[in-house]
N, C-alpha and C positions, 0 to 999 in steps of 0.2 A: 244213601245217595251218595255216590262218588265223587270226591272233591277235586275239582280240577287243579293242578299245580299252579301256584301263584307266578304270573310273570314278572321278571324283575324289571322295574321301571327305572331308567338311569336319573340319578340327582340332578339337581340343577347345575351343580358344580361340574358333574359329568358331561352334561348336555352343553355345556359352554367351552368346555376344554376342547381345542383343536386337536387334530391328529398330529403325531410328531411329522416335522417338516412340512405341515400344511401351511396356508396363508395365514396372517395374523387376524383376529377378530375385526368384524367391521368397524367397531368403536374405536379400536387401536389404529387401523388404517385412516379413519377420518382425523384422529388426533394428528399423527405424523403428517398428514396433508397439510392441516392448518399450521402446524410448526415450520414446514417447509415454505409454505405461502410467507410467514411472517419473517423468515430469514431473507427471503428474496426480495421483500418490500423494503427491508432495512437495507438491502445492497443498493436501492434505488429503481427497482423494477417495479414499476406502480400501474400498470394497465393490464386488463385481463387477457388480452392477446398475447402478450409476451409471458406472462405468468403461466398461462396454459400451455404455452411451448416449451417454456423451461421445465416445467412438472411433467409433461406429458400426459396432460389431463383433458378431458373434453372441455370447452369453454362453459358450457351449462354446469358442469361439476365444479369447476373453478369458481364461478360466480356465486354458486350455492355456498360453498365454503367462505368465500369473502364475505358475503353478506352476513353470515353467522358471526363472523370475527368482529365486523362493524358493530353488530347489535350487542355484543358483549363488551365492546369498548377496547379491543385489542388493535383494531384498525379504525383510521378514520377515512371517509371517503371524500374527496373534493370533487364536484361535478366538472366534467371536461378536463380534469387534470389527473385523477387517478387516486390511488391509495397511499396514504402514509401511516406510520405507526400511531397507535392511539394512546389515550390518557393511561390505560391500565399498564401498558408496558414501561410508560415512564415511571409509574409508580413503582413497578416491579424492579425497574433497574435501579431506582433509589434504594430500596429496601435492599437489594443485593449488595450494593456497596456499603451500606451501613452495617451489614452482618459480616463484613470481612474488616475484623478490627486492625488488621495489618494497615490498611488504606488511612484509617483515621490516625493512627499511631505515627505513620510514616510522613503526614501531610506537612506538618509543621517544618521538619527537615527538608523536604522538597521545595517547599516555598523559599526557605532561606538559600537553598543552593540555587533556585531560579532567580532570585534577586542578585546573587552575587555574579552569576555568570550571564545572564540575559538571553539564555537558549532554552530549547524545548527540554522539558525533564520527563522521564518516563520511569513508572514503576510497573513491575511485571512479576508473575509467577509461571512456573512450568505447567503445561498441559499437554502431556504426552510429548511428540517431537516439535511442540510450539511454545511459543510465549504468549500468555494471556495477558494483555495491557489492563492492568488494573486502576491506574491514574496516569494523567498527563497533564502537564502545566504548559501550555504554550508559550514560545519565547517572546521577546520584546523587539524582534527585529523584522516583523511582518511576514515571517515566513510560514508556509503552510505545507506540513507532510501528511503522508496517506494514513499514519498511525491513529487509531481511535480507541477508547476505553470500551473494553468488551471485545476488541479485536483480536485475531490470533495471528501470529507469523512465524517462519520456521525459527527454531533456535539458533541453527548453525549460522545464518546469514544477518542476525540482528545483534546490535552491541548489547542491548539488555538481556538477549538470549543467550550469548556467549558468556557473559557473567555468569548466569545461571548454570551454564556447563562447566564452571570452575569446580563444581561439586561432584561432578561424574567422573568415571574411570575413562581412561583412553579408548577403551573398547566401545563405550557407550558413545564416546565422542563420534567415532566412525559411523555407528548406526545413525546417529542424528544428522551428521554430514551427508549420508547418503539418501536420507529422506529428504533433506533440502535439495539436493541434485535432482532426484526424481520429480519433485514439485515443479522444478524449473522447466523439465522436459514435458511435462503434462499441461503447463501454463502457457496460454496464447499471450503475446504481446512482449514488448521488451521488458527483461529481467536481468539485472547485472549478473555476470558469471562469478562462482566461488573460485578462489584458488586452486590449484591441485591439491589432492589430499596431503602429499608430503609436506608442502609448504604451509597448508592449513595447521597440520599436526605440530609444526616447528613452531608456529606462532602462538598456538594454544598453550604449548609447554612453557614459553616465554612468559606469557600472560599469567599462568598459573604461580610463577614465581614472583611476579610483581604484586599480584592480587587484584589487578584490574584489567580490563580488556579494551581493544580498539576495532573499530570496523569503519572500512574505507570504500564507501558507497557499493556494498555488497548486498545490501537490501534494497535500497531505492538510490537511482542515480542523482548525484549531486548532493547526497546527505551523508555526513560522517558521524560517528558517534563513539563515545567512550562511556564504559560501564563498569559497575563492582557489585559483588554479591552481597546479599543481606543474610545473616546466619541466626539461628535461633539460639537458645540456651545449651543445647548439645552441640554447637558448632556446625550443624548441618545447614547447607544452602537452602534457603525456603522462598526467596525472591531476589530482585536486583534492581537497581537503580542506573539510570543512564543520562547523559547529557547530549543531545543531537542538535546538529546545526548544518547550514548549507557549507558546502566543502570551501567556499571563500572565505568563510570566518573560522574554518576549523582546519589550519595548516597543521602538518604533523608535529610542527613545534608546540603550537597550542594545547594539540590533543595530550602531548607528553606533559605539559603544565597541569592540564584539568584532570588527568588520571588520578594523581593522589588526592585531590579534591573531592572528586566522586567517591573514592574509596573511603575518605574519611566521612562523608556523609552516609554511606552505607554502614560504616562501622558504628556511627552513632546511633542510628536505627536499630542495629544488631544488639547494641548494648540496652537500648530502650526495651528490647525484647527478652533481655536477661542473660545476653552472651557476656562472658568475661572480658575486660578490655584486653586488647592485644596490639601489637604494633603492627602497622601496614608496612610491607616489605621497602616501598618506596619512600616511607616516611610521610606521615599526614602533613598537609599544609594547612595552614590558617585560612579560613573563608573570609577574611576582611577583604573589602573591595580595594 
């Protein structure tokens, strides 16, 4: 009897592998939808109608994904009010902060700086063309600003971001500056303008000589900031710290006084990370009140 040739059956891996350029698997698509919903709820969009519109999904699909997220503890539903972030995200956020040793190491220095100046203190790291806020200590003046732990903002327009830029080349400065300009063009609402590139470059060169930076209401109207970079054992900029306050508490004269103070704090954190002691160009100031 003649044997029929055995037909090749694709393996399980082959069956699940999508063709090049094809759509992501259903599971991946569902995951991305869930993550997008979480991000929008975190921004304060809490009802099915607006979430559906933002993501371009049918309401039935949106409601189904939301229900699954509630069941798993990633979201919480309040009848007649909408959705809020759930207990699992609070837990994960806490664990994420605990797993960044820089945050724990820097906290005592940030608290000392906050007690000294009474203003809001930020700690941030680079994430692409943005600064990622790792920690924030609110000031004692009753002011509120839009920065939040876990939030990202353009490097080029924030004080803590400009301090991070001191570890970059001038070519990279312009790339980051252009990214911030494009973001302003795409973003609706009132956003403060950045200086012309030639003025921005001159200021950044001056800041590099000083070892700390200033920002005059270019990220948020009415808020000024001074910042300084934190370096690792190799002298590379890995993070930055800043002092931010309302413009009527932050005259240019006070900013010039606070610059060496925030630089001294950044240097103390750097030394705790293993960097060898080095003099700050403007001279470190005592943090005595």
